N, C-alpha and C positions, 0 to 999 in steps of 0.2 A: 458450439461459436469457436469458442474457444481455444479450443485445438488446432482449427482448423486457422484462423489468424499466425499460432504459432509455427503450424508445419507452414506454411507459407513466408514465414520470416527468413526459417532457417538459423543459423544460429547468431546471438547477439554476444559483441563482449560483454564482460560480467560489468567494466564499466560504465557504460548504459547503464544496463539495468540497478545497477547503482544509485545512479543520477537519479533512475527516473521514481526510484524509492525514495528516495531523500521529496523530489517534489509534490508524489504523492503526502507524503507526508504530513508535508507544511501544510498543503493541504485540508488537510486530514484536522491539524491540530489550529488552525484555523478556523473551521467549522467549527472543534466544538468550545473555543473560546467564543464563537457567538450563541451556545449554546444549539445549534442546529442539531449535531450529534454526540454522543457521550465514549467517547475511546476508552477501551478495556483492551490491555498487552494481555499477550500467552501467559507471560509466565507471571503472573500480576495474578494473588492470590487471593479468594473468594468466600465469603461470608454469610451465608442463606440467613 
């Protein structure tokens, strides 16, 4: 379904992608601060 949406949109300016990425991360950080979710960056190492 996501592939169909992106195909319909066609080329998107990188600046728009970066803007949306910042908005998404802002919302994610708000959710983490509220205790709704727990974020873990991909580059972050973990220990079991």
